[in-house]
C-alpha positions, 0 to 999 in steps of 0.5 A: 156813046150813049142812046139815051130814051126818056120815055114817060112815068105814071108810076103811083108808087113812084109819085108817093114815095116822092116828098119833093120833086125827085130823079124820075125813073124815065132816062133810059140808055144802049151804048153803041157798041152793044149791038150785037147782044140781044135788046136791053136796056140801062138805067143809072140813078146816082150809084146806082145801076140796072141792065134789063133784058127786053125779051123777055123782060128781066133783070140782067143785073142790078146794084143798088136799087132796092127791090120796090125800086126794081119792080118800078123799073119792071113795070116802066119797061113793061109800059114802054116796051115797044117803045124801046125795042122800037129805038134799040132797032132804029138805032142798030139798024134791025129790022123789027 
């Protein structure tokens, strides 16, 4: 099972790149069988994929995203770190 978390994105760089409404980098997720790993989040967009650790925030692995997109993704995760960590711990029944 995939648990999806939608977060607000307000990155000027994202708005500048999009000439028309574009798929936003605001849907992050984790899988239900991942509770034994340290808190992390996944993001996918078309054929692109990234896994990011939440503490400290860093890229575990990524495929297909440009470096500027990964910078944006890291900023989105940083801006929403508390929400993402809370959702992780709520889902897996961990205390924060």
